[in-house]
C-alpha positions as CSV (number, residue, x, y, z in Angstrom):
1,M,84.7,43.3,7.0
2,T,83.5,43.3,3.2
3,S,80.4,45.1,2.4
4,P,78.8,43.7,-0.5
5,R,75.5,45.7,-0.2
6,M,77.2,49.2,0.1
7,R,74.6,52.0,-1.1
8,I,75.7,54.3,-3.9
9,V,73.3,57.4,-4.0
10,S,74.1,60.8,-5.6
11,M,73.9,63.5,-3.0
12,R,71.1,65.5,-4.8
13,D,68.6,62.3,-4.4
14,P,66.5,63.2,-2.0
15,S,67.3,60.0,0.3
16,S,70.4,61.0,0.2
17,D,69.8,62.8,3.8
18,E,68.1,59.5,5.1
19,G,71.1,57.5,4.1
20,I,73.1,59.6,6.1
21,A,71.4,59.6,9.0
22,A,71.1,55.7,8.9
23,A,75.1,55.5,8.5
24,F,76.2,58.1,9.8
25,G,77.9,57.3,13.4
26,R,77.7,53.6,12.8
27,Q,80.0,53.4,9.7
28,P,82.2,55.7,8.5
29,I,80.7,57.2,4.9
30,I,82.6,57.8,1.6
31,I,81.8,61.0,0.1
32,Q,83.3,62.0,-4.0
33,L,84.9,65.5,-3.7
34,P,85.6,67.4,-6.9
35,S,89.0,66.5,-7.2
36,V,88.7,62.7,-5.1
37,Y,87.0,60.4,-3.1
38,A,87.3,60.7,0.5
39,I,86.0,59.3,3.9
40,F,84.5,60.9,6.7
41,A,83.1,59.6,10.3
42,P,81.2,62.1,13.5
43,A,83.8,64.2,15.2
44,T,84.1,62.2,18.2
45,E,86.1,59.4,19.6
46,S,84.3,56.7,18.5
47,G,84.1,58.4,14.7
48,A,87.8,58.6,14.9
49,A,88.1,55.2,15.9
50,S,86.0,54.1,12.9
51,L,88.2,55.6,10.9
52,D,91.3,54.3,12.2
53,R,90.0,51.0,11.6
54,C,88.8,51.6,8.1
55,K,92.2,52.6,7.3
56,L,94.5,50.8,9.2
57,R,95.6,54.6,10.3
58,K,98.7,54.8,11.1
59,P,100.7,56.4,14.1
60,G,101.2,60.5,13.3
61,K,98.3,61.3,11.3
62,Y,95.4,63.8,12.1
63,Y,92.4,64.2,10.8
64,G,90.9,67.6,9.0
65,A,87.3,68.4,8.4
66,G,84.5,68.9,5.7
67,V,83.2,72.3,6.9
68,G,79.7,73.2,6.6
69,D,79.4,75.9,9.2
70,P,82.3,78.5,8.1
71,R,81.2,80.5,10.9
72,A,81.8,78.4,13.7
73,F,85.4,76.9,11.4
74,F,86.3,80.1,12.1
75,N,85.3,81.1,15.4
76,L,88.2,78.2,16.4
77,A,90.8,81.1,15.7
78,P,89.1,84.5,16.2
79,E,92.1,86.5,16.6
80,E,93.3,85.7,13.3
81,P,92.7,88.9,11.2
82,L,90.7,87.0,8.3
83,S,88.9,85.3,11.2
84,R,88.0,88.6,12.6
85,Y,86.7,90.4,9.5
86,L,84.7,87.2,8.2
87,L,83.0,86.8,11.5
88,E,82.2,90.6,11.6
89,D,79.5,90.4,9.1
90,K,76.5,89.1,11.2
91,S,74.4,88.7,7.9
92,N,77.1,85.8,6.9
93,E,77.4,86.9,3.2
94,R,81.2,87.0,3.6
95,L,81.4,83.5,4.8
96,R,79.2,82.4,2.2
97,K,81.3,84.6,-0.4
98,F,84.3,83.0,0.9
99,S,83.2,79.6,1.3
100,L,82.1,79.9,-2.2
101,D,85.6,81.1,-3.8
102,L,88.0,78.6,-1.6
103,H,85.4,75.6,-2.4
104,G,87.7,72.4,-2.3
105,T,90.3,74.2,-0.3
106,F,91.9,73.1,3.1
107,I,92.0,75.9,5.2
108,R,94.8,75.9,8.3
109,L,94.4,77.4,11.3
110,T,96.2,78.0,14.7
111,I,93.5,76.7,17.1
112,G,96.1,75.9,20.8
113,P,99.6,75.9,21.5
114,K,102.4,74.1,19.6
115,T,102.1,71.8,22.5
116,F,98.7,70.8,21.7
117,E,97.7,67.3,20.0
118,S,95.1,65.3,19.3
119,K,92.8,63.3,16.7
120,V,92.6,66.1,14.5
121,V,95.3,69.1,16.1
122,C,98.5,68.9,14.8
123,G,100.8,71.7,16.9
124,G,98.4,73.6,17.4
125,T,97.0,73.7,14.0
126,F,93.8,71.8,12.4
127,Q,92.4,72.1,9.0
128,G,88.8,72.3,7.4
129,L,87.9,71.4,3.9
130,L,85.5,74.2,2.7
131,Y,82.3,74.2,0.5
132,S,79.7,75.2,-1.2
133,G,76.7,74.2,-2.8
134,V,75.7,70.6,-2.1
135,L,78.7,69.1,-0.2
136,A,78.1,72.2,2.3
137,E,74.6,71.2,3.0
138,K,75.5,67.4,4.0
139,M,78.5,68.6,5.7
140,Q,75.9,70.8,7.4
141,L,73.8,67.5,8.4
142,M,76.5,65.4,9.4
143,E,77.0,68.5,12.0
144,R,73.9,68.2,13.0
145,L,74.1,64.8,13.7
146,T,77.5,65.1,15.7
147,A,75.7,67.5,17.9
148,A,73.7,65.5,19.5
149,M,76.3,62.2,19.6
150,S,78.7,62.0,22.9
151,G,82.6,61.9,23.4
152,K,83.0,64.9,21.3
153,L,86.6,65.0,20.0
154,F,86.1,69.3,20.5
155,G,85.1,70.4,24.3
156,K,83.8,73.8,25.6
157,D,87.1,75.6,24.8
158,H,86.8,74.6,20.9
159,G,82.3,75.7,21.1
160,Y,82.0,71.3,20.9
161,F,83.3,71.5,16.9
162,C,80.8,69.2,15.0
163,A,82.2,69.4,11.1
164,P,82.7,65.6,10.4
165,I,86.0,64.8,10.3
166,G,87.6,62.7,7.0
167,S,90.5,61.5,5.0
168,S,91.9,61.0,1.8
169,C,89.8,57.1,0.7
170,N,93.0,54.8,1.1
171,M,94.8,52.5,3.2
172,S,97.0,54.8,5.5
173,G,100.2,55.4,3.5
174,D,99.1,53.5,0.7
175,P,102.0,54.4,-2.2
176,A,99.2,54.7,-5.0
177,G,98.1,57.8,-2.9
178,S,94.7,59.3,-3.0
179,I,91.8,57.0,-4.9
180,T,90.2,59.6,-7.7
181,T,88.2,57.0,-9.7
182,R,84.7,55.9,-8.6
183,D,85.7,52.2,-9.2
184,K,88.8,52.4,-6.7
185,A,86.6,54.0,-4.3
186,L,83.7,51.4,-4.3
187,A,85.9,48.7,-3.9
188,F,87.6,50.2,-0.7
189,G,84.9,50.4,0.7
190,R,83.5,47.1,-0.1
191,D,86.8,45.6,1.2
192,R,86.4,47.6,4.3
193,G,82.8,47.3,5.6
194,V,81.4,50.7,4.1
195,E,77.7,51.0,4.1
196,L,77.2,54.3,1.8
197,C,78.8,56.2,-0.9
198,L,77.7,59.8,-1.8
199,T,78.6,60.7,-5.2
200,L,78.4,64.4,-7.2
201,D,76.7,64.3,-10.3
202,D,79.4,65.7,-11.8
203,E,82.0,63.7,-13.7
204,E,85.4,63.3,-11.8
205,G,87.5,66.6,-12.1
206,Q,90.7,66.7,-12.2
207,G,92.2,64.4,-9.7
208,G,94.4,64.9,-6.3
209,S,94.5,65.7,-3.0
210,Q,93.2,69.1,-2.3
211,T,95.2,72.2,-1.7
212,I,96.3,72.9,2.1
213,L,96.5,76.9,2.8
214,G,97.6,78.0,5.9
215,L,96.7,81.2,7.7
216,N,99.8,82.7,9.8
217,H,98.7,86.0,11.9
218,G,97.2,87.3,8.4
219,R,100.0,85.8,6.0
220,V,99.1,82.9,3.5
221,E,101.1,79.5,3.8
222,I,100.9,76.8,1.6
223,H,101.6,73.3,2.7
224,R,100.1,71.4,-0.4
225,D,99.2,72.0,-4.0
226,G,96.4,70.8,-5.1
227,P,94.1,70.9,-8.5
228,G,93.2,74.8,-9.3
229,S,96.2,75.6,-6.3
230,E,96.9,78.8,-7.8
231,K,93.4,80.1,-8.3
232,S,92.6,79.3,-4.0
233,I,95.8,81.1,-3.6
234,D,95.0,84.4,-5.2
235,S,91.6,84.1,-3.7
236,L,92.9,83.7,-0.1
237,Q,95.3,86.6,-1.2
238,R,92.5,88.9,-1.9
239,W,90.4,88.3,1.2
240,L,93.3,89.2,3.1
241,R,93.9,92.4,1.3
242,Q,90.2,92.7,2.4
243,A,90.4,92.2,5.5
244,D,93.4,94.4,6.1
245,Q,91.8,97.2,4.3
246,S,88.6,97.0,6.7
């Protein structure tokens, strides 16, 4: 299953889009995030199966998504007060600023009843990792590629949501935790047959899994602390105050 020919491409390299288009849907893609390396695939049945195989996924685990289109993401929970506030601005300026403020933070939304479970939904909740800049651009490309694929994980009731699904770049349940250094990420990818690794030009920052914050009827729920969690919590609470005052 090894992949000795794995391509390592900067996300700012003009050839990166071509590399994504060639690999996405055939093989999971490793992507360097600000604090951790992650692996992504299309939000389809075959995409989830490819992640399962790559990570030897253990039972009781769920995939989140890398959000390129925040409007589509918050449309999954349109009755949430913050969703209404962000979505009512048709210019998308609020969504753009929100994604910039919460860059690198998971937002968990309730998108169905507590009995609703799938590869990506746990107890009716689903989480998306918000981005700005080049990371958002690459997620948008993967969303467009997924839109043309069959077997989508999200159906009509959820707008055939297409954001790429992903997880930490490691074997499922690895006691060593998430991979935060390039040499280990590349070794994992080569061992598991991954063909493409997208890197950031920035140096590797403070390592660790990203913060997970939930929205529950206008309240913030802290599900996991991560690098910069205090800033993310403060930003989300400020946005909730703005929504409440609007």
